[in-house]
C-alpha positions in Angstrom: 28.9 15.6 14.8 25.4 16.3 13.5 23.1 13.4 13.0 21.5 13.2 9.5 17.8 12.8 9.6 16.5 10.2 7.1 13.0 10.8 5.8 11.3 9.2 2.8 8.3 11.0 1.4 5.5 8.8 0.0 3.0 9.6 -2.7 0.0 7.8 -1.3 -0.7 6.3 2.2 -3.5 4.9 4.3 -3.8 3.7 7.9 -2.6 4.6 11.4 0.9 5.9 12.1 3.1 3.0 13.4 6.6 2.4 14.5 8.5 -0.8 14.3 11.4 -2.8 13.0 12.1 -2.5 9.2 12.4 -5.5 6.9 13.8 -4.3 3.6 13.7 -6.4 0.4 14.7 -5.9 -3.2 12.1 -8.4 -4.3 8.3 -8.0 -4.6 5.7 -9.5 -2.3 2.5 -11.4 -2.4 0.7 -12.3 0.9 -1.0 -15.1 -1.0 1.9 -16.9 -2.6 5.1 -15.8 -0.7 3.7 -16.2 2.8 2.7 -19.0 5.1 -0.6 -17.5 6.3 -0.6 -19.6 9.5 2.9 -18.6 10.8 3.6 -15.3 9.1 6.9 -16.6 7.7 7.9 -16.0 4.1 8.2 -19.5 2.8 8.5 -19.1 -1.0 11.6 -21.0 -1.9 14.3 -18.6 -3.2 12.6 -15.4 -2.1 15.1 -12.9 -0.8 13.3 -12.9 2.6 12.7 -16.7 2.8 12.5 -17.6 6.5 11.7 -14.1 7.7 8.6 -13.6 10.0 6.6 -10.5 9.0 4.6 -10.2 12.2 4.7 -6.7 13.6 7.4 -5.6 11.1 7.4 -2.7 8.7 7.9 -4.2 5.3 9.6 -2.5 2.3 9.1 -4.0 -1.1 9.7 -2.4 -4.5 6.5 -4.0 -6.0 3.4 -5.9 -5.0 2.8 -9.3 -6.6 -0.5 -11.1 -7.0 -4.1 -10.4 -8.0 -7.5 -10.6 -6.4 -6.6 -13.3 -3.9 -3.8 -11.2 -2.4 -6.4 -8.6 -1.2 -8.3 -11.0 1.2 -5.0 -12.5 2.4 -4.3 -9.3 4.4 -7.5 -9.6 6.3 -6.8 -13.2 6.9 -3.3 -12.6 8.4 -4.6 -9.6 10.5 -7.4 -11.8 12.0 -4.8 -14.4 12.9 -2.5 -11.8 14.6 0.4 -12.3 12.3 0.2 -9.2 10.1 2.9 -6.6 9.6 2.5 -3.2 11.2 2.9 -1.6 7.8 3.8 -2.2 4.2 5.7 0.4 2.1 5.7 -0.4 -1.6 7.5 1.4 -4.4 4.5 0.4 -6.6 1.4 -1.5 -5.6 -1.9 -2.3 -7.2 -5.5 -1.5 -6.3 -6.2 -5.0 -5.0 -3.4 -4.8 -2.5 -4.5 -1.4 -1.4 -8.1 -2.5 -1.0 -7.0 -5.5 1.0 -4.9 -3.4 3.3 -7.7 -0.8 3.8 -10.2 -3.6 4.5 -7.8 -5.1 7.1 -6.9 -1.6 8.5 -3.2 -2.2 7.8 -1.0 0.8 7.1 0.1 0.9 3.5 2.1 3.3 1.4 3.1 3.6 -2.2 5.7 5.7 -4.1 9.1 6.7 -2.6 11.0 10.0 -2.8 14.1 7.8 -2.5 14.7 4.0 -2.5 14.6 2.7 1.1 17.4 0.3 0.2 19.7 3.3 0.0 19.0 4.6 3.5 17.2 2.0 5.7 18.4 -1.5 6.7 16.6 -4.5 8.0 16.5 -4.2 11.8 16.3 -0.4 11.8 13.4 1.2 13.7 11.2 3.4 11.5 8.0 5.4 11.8 5.4 5.4 9.1 3.0 8.3 9.2 0.4 8.1 6.5 -1.2 11.5 7.4 2.2 13.3 6.9 3.1 10.9 4.0 6.5 10.2 5.5 8.7 7.3 6.6 11.4 8.3 9.1 14.4 6.4 10.4 14.2 6.5 14.2 17.1 4.3 15.2 19.8 2.3 13.5 20.0 -1.4 14.1 
């Protein structure tokens, strides 16, 4: 039986290539308002990922939430050692991108297919900004 390769192409990307555990959400994300920036745990009551720790994960969100304060929050969590390895957004905003670039966090925007259709939380994925791809490496 032939193994089907899962690859998502992204429109825009920045940062180093990284591999790690995927966390997939159908809800948007703000590092300022959804996250406890001391623990790395999503603490916003009712958020789809409430209770999930983002440290060293590769996060998938359809949208970014938040304004100017969200940008500096990435640098803050990176300095504290609780940042994700990468964030893959369907749609983001310039402030989030600027914050990720400043913190040297891998970030992508725009998907050739919705990750919720082919990647599950716990899967191991590779994000390669230079190739503008996200690949499924191993199923959870």
